[in-house]
N, C-alpha and C positions, 0 to 999 in steps of 0.2 A: 658603139666601138668603134674609133677613129681608124680609117686606112692611110699607108704610105702614103706623101703626097708623091704627083707625078713630077715634083720639082726637079731640074736638071741642073747639078752643083754647074758655077760657076765663079767666076773672078770678077773683080769690080777694076775699072780703072788704074794705070800704077802708078798713079797719082795720089791713092789713098795710102800709098807705104810699103810696108814689107807683104810677103805673100799671105801672113796670117789675117794680118790684116785686111787685105783685100777680100778673102772667104768671109770675113763678119761682115765688112759693107755690103757686099755683095748677099748676105744674108738679110742683113736691116733693110735692104732696098726690097727684095721679093717679098717679105712681113708687109713692106710699108704698101706694097701694090698687092697686096691678098694675093698673090702666088700662091705664098704660103701662108695657109688661114691659120685659125687658134683651133689646136687638137689634130692638125697633122704630123705625123711621127716621122721623123726626118731619117732620112738615110744614114746609114752608118757610119763611123769614122773612117774604115776601111774602104767601103762602098765610094766615100766622097775621094780619099786620095786615090784612089786606082783609077775613079774617070779623069782627077783632074792632073794627074801628072805629080803629085807631091806627098810629104811624109805625111804620115799618122800623124806623129807629134805637132805638126803644123794645124792638121783638122782639128785635134784635141784644145789647142790654144785659143782656138777660132770659137768652139763650141763655148768653151771656159767664159771668155768673154761676153758673149750672148745671155749666158745662163745670169754672170753676176747682172745684167743689164736689165734682167728680167721680159727678157725677149723668148728666150727659151726655157723649157722645167726638164729636169732630169728627173725621172721615174725609173728606182731602181728596178733591175731583173724585167723593164719592158723597153725602153728606149728614151729617146730626147724627145718630148714636145714640144710644136710651137704655143706658147702660154696666150691666154685671154687675158693677161695682163701686159701686155708688151711696152707698155709706159715707163720709165723708170720710177715716176713719182707712185706708181702704184706696186712697186715690187713685194713692199711689206704686205699687199693683200694675199699672198700666197701662205697659207696655212698648212705647216708640217705634223701631220698627225703618224708621219710612221718612224720616228726615231722613238725608243722605249727610255726616256730620259724621265727623272722626277721635277716639280717645279723649283724655282730656284727658292730654297728655305734658310741658306748660309747669306748673312747681309755682309758687307763689306766692312763694316764697323768690328764685327765678329774678327773677320779674318784678320784685319788688321792689330787686332787687342792680341790675337795668338800668336799672330808672326812676330811679334813685338818680344815673346815673351821666349821664343826658340833661342836665341844666343847662350842662355842662360844652361844650356842643356850641353853643350858642346864648348871643347875646348880647341883654337885654331889648328890643333897638331891633329886632334880626332878627325877632323873635316878633308884634314890633307893626305885621308889614305882611305882605303877600301874599309867599307864593314864584311864580317862574313856572310856569304852568298844567303844565306838563308833568311838574311835579316840583323839588327843589333839585337842582341838577347834581352834589353829591357822592355822592348818593342813587342817583340814574340811572348812575352811573360804579359804585358799587357792586352794583345790582343787574344792568348788565352784566358785571358781576366772576360773579357768581354763575351768569347766564345761558349764561357760555363754557362755564364749569367742566361745562355741560347738555349740550353740542354744539350751542349755540344761536348763529348768527351777529348778536352783536350790540354795541352800541356806547352810549356816554353820548348821543350824537345820534339813534340810531335805539329809544331805549327810554323809554317815557312812564308815567308811574305813575297807577293809576285806583284809583277804588275798589270796588277786588276783582275778580273774573275777569267777572261779570256785568257791571259797568259797562264794560270793555274790549269785551266780542263785542258789546253796544251798538253802539260808539263805532265798531269794525272794519265792521259790517254797514254802515253805512251811509257809511263812508268809503270802500271796497271799490267800492261801484256804488251804492247807493240805493235808493229806492223803487221798484217795477216790477219790480226786478230778479227771478230766479231764483235763487232758494236751494238747492242741493242737498244734503243730510243724510241722516245713518241714518236707515231708519224710525221707529226710537224711539231718542228723543235726550233731551240736557237740558232740559226742560221750560222752563228761564230763557232761553234762546236761540230755543225755540218763540216764548214769547212776546213778545221783542225783534222776530224777523221779521215777526209777525204785525201788532203797530202799528203796522211801517214800510211796512207793505202791500205785503209781498215776495210772491212764488210761492215757496211752501216743495216742493219735490220731492221725495219719500222715496226713500231707496236701499236693497234691501236688503243683508244684511251676510249672510256667515258666520263662521267660529272667526276667523279674520283681518280682520274689519271688513268694509267697504264693498267693495264687488264692484265692479272697475273695468271692466268690460263693462256692467252698467247705467250706469254714471257716463256711459260714453260715449255712450252712446242718450241719456241725460237732459239735456246740454250740448249736444249735436249739435240737440237740438230746441229747446234754451233761446236757441241761436243763431239759428236759423233764425226763430224766432217774438218774438222780442224785441230791441230796441234795444240795453237796459240789459245791462253786462257781468254775466254769470252769475258766482256764489260757491258755492264748495266749503266747506262747515262739516263738521270733521270730529273725533273724538279718536281718532288713531291708537293710544292707550296706555289701556288698562283702560276703554276705551267706555260711558259710561253710557247706559243701565244693564246692557248684556247683556253686559261683562267683557271683549271683545274687543280683544286687542292684534296690531297690525299688524307681520307678518313684513319683513324689510329689503326682499323682494323684492314684495311688495305696497306699501309706501311708495314705491317708486320707481316703479313701474307706477301708482297713483292721481297723483305728481306729471307723468309723461308723457303721461296724457291728460287734466289739468290745462290742460297749455302746449298742447298741440293745439291747445286751445278757447280758449285765451288766459282760462280762469279764475281768479280770485282765490280765494287759499286762505287759510280763518281756522281758523287750528289752535289746538283748545284742545288745551293739555297741562297741566291743573293734576293731573294723576297721573303726572308726568314723575319725581315719586320713586320710582316703581312701575316705571317703564321697564326691562325686561328688558338685560342686555349684548348688545352687538352692534346694537344698532336707533342708529335716530339719529333726532332730529325731522326736518319736511317741511322745516321752516323753514331748515334746513341744506343740503338738497338743492333748492330752489328759493326762494332769498331774494327774487328778484325779483317774485315776487306773491304772499309769504306774509303774511300778519298772525296774527303769534303770539303767544298769549294765554296766562298763568299767574296764579299768586296762591300767598299764603301759608295760604292757607285750609285747602287739604288736608295739608299738609307742616308746620303749627305750629298754628294755632288758627283758626278761622271768626269770632271776635270781632275778627281784625284787620282786616277789609274793609279790607286792600291789594292789588291786583294791577299786574301790567306788561302794555304790550302793545308789542310790538316791530314797526314798519312799516318796508315795502320804503323803499327808501332814493326819497327824491321826494317820498315820499306825507305830507309835516308837516304842510303847510298846511292839508289840509282835517279830518287828523284834530285840529289845534290847534281849529280854529272848533268841532269837537264837542265838544272839551274845555272849550271857552271856554261853550257852550251848556249845557253839564249841569253842569259845577263851578267854583267859584273854582280849587280845586288840592285834593289829599290833605294830610293833617294832617303837617305834617315832623316832630311829635314821633311818631309812630306811624312815619313812614320811619324817622328816627332808632334808633328802636328795633329794628327789623329789621335796620338795614345791622350795627346793633353784633352782632347774632346771628349776622349772616353772617363778620363779619372771625373772631369769637371763639371760632368753629366750632359754636354752640350749634346751628345750623338740620343742619349736617351728621351729629352726634349726636340730634339729636332723629327725624332721617330714619334713623338706624339702629336706635332704639327702634322706630318705626313699622312699618318692614317686618318686625321679628321680631314684633311684636303682630297686625299684619296677619295674617300666616302660620298664629299658634297660632289666630285665630279664624275663618279659611277652613277650618281642618280641625275644627274645631266645625261650622261648616256643613256642612259634609261627610258628617261621621257621624250627624248627625241628619237631616239633608233631603237627600242627594247624588243620591240617584234621582230627584227634581227639578229638580237644578240642570244645564244645557245643557253647560256648563264649568267648571270650578273656576279660577278666574288663580292665577296666579302667584304673585301681592299683591293688595293693597288692601282695601277695606272692603267691596266690595256685589258681593254676586250676583245671577245672573239665575233667575228661575223660568220657561220660557216653557210658555204653555198658549193653549186659545182664549179669546176674551175674554169668552165667560160664565162659565168656568170660574174665571177670575182675577178679574172681577167678585164670585163667591160666596167665593173663597178669602178676599176682602178684607171683606168685609161679619162672616164669621163668625171670622175673627181678630180683628177687634174687636170683636164680640161676647164671646170668650175672653178679650180685654185685649191684645193685642198689634195695633199699628198699623204697617202694609205701606202702600207707597207706591200710591196709584190707577194703574192703567194708562194712564187717559185722559188725564193729566198727561204722560207720555211717548211719546206717540204723534202722528206727522208727522197722520195720518189716521184714521178708526176703522177697525181691522181685525180683524174676525168672526175669523179664522183665525188670526191670528198676534199674539197678545199675551203678558200674563205679568204677573209679580211680581216687583219688585226687593226684595229686603232689604236694608237698612244695618244693618253690623255694630259699626260703631264706637262709637256713641253708649252703647248700655247697658253697663252693667257686665258683665265675665267673667260673674257670677251670676246676672243678669237675661239676660243673650244666652242661656244654656244653660238656662234656663228657657222663655224665650219661642219658643227653638226646636224645643225638646220640645213644647210647646203646639200650635205651627205644624207640626208633623209631624203632630198627634193630625186637625186639621183638615183637612189637606192626604189625609190618610187618610181623611177621613169626607166630605170634598167631592168631590175629583176621580174620576173614574169609574175602573172596573180595565181 
């Protein structure tokens, strides 16, 4: 694991231009002279600004320039490192396995044809005013039909549209209980949800998981303690299908047990089902088992494209007023043009066809991961585009840094942990963004890093 470089921040000659350009040039010169070696962790923006007596924003601008040029690599949660690929012609050699997105399966031709049909659904007058903050009725009707097909109890009146799953989760966290509430969630979980909980000043309680997800007995104890110590209604935020990051999927029996525990303590459930595309046959969403207490979240980012930024939130009956207030406070409304685009893809079968292609590609990519890093994968999911490599925190941090030095970015463990876990951490590998050739190369590199970094 690389330590911080002893590099002393400096500025180049004034002839190189503005202050940020002088700092950027000084870093280039130090990298070329090997004063900054590949893998060295840079001082923080604030440290450099203090040392040179300049604004932090100026330092950030210089760092951004060198990252764009390929001289530096930013590793989320760990810092910025001197890249092994310092020449501009080698920028593309850095392969990102840290972002959990699907492969590109929407062609430009399909998008062009679909966009051409959209004007027929609107009039000039309708586009000149805001729609209902919850979304246009016909779009909510279309998405309710899509959700019903997946086993969700949904109707136009219980479906609200959001700017992606992150927005829907934030709305549900506030509407289901609010500040001061205890939120029980998996000990490692989606970083966006953790950020929302902390911003809401909610108490985040980690629950251990096994191969089937959240442990009911541990959840029972945590909810019991929350009910005794706080006035606010407790919340359970859970990802039953293809849990992020561990890949665990709840069995039908585990789903029923989680619902039973939540009913016993009158806990609200926020079900993150963005991976519903990969739900095994014979399993149903928690919302279908407990619609009276479940806030159900889904989106099209994992099944179509992350650029759509369109999510759905199915609310329990009678909860509309509070969540509408949250919508009004956070957004005017989702784009009716994007909603129309996706509703059309539901109607013409595009969503279903892309889903089949996604599942087939996921299975192929998971087999590549199994072949090259299988000894380190705790459980290989049946489908999906991420796998979890459990290890102690020190080892995970070491793999993170060494992989970055070798040109492979992986998810920083600290971004996924509810609390610091020295003995129970790991590395998430996201398999969707890279091309098949890049994925093969990245996993081969990572296998070498794992063999070199982890104790035998």
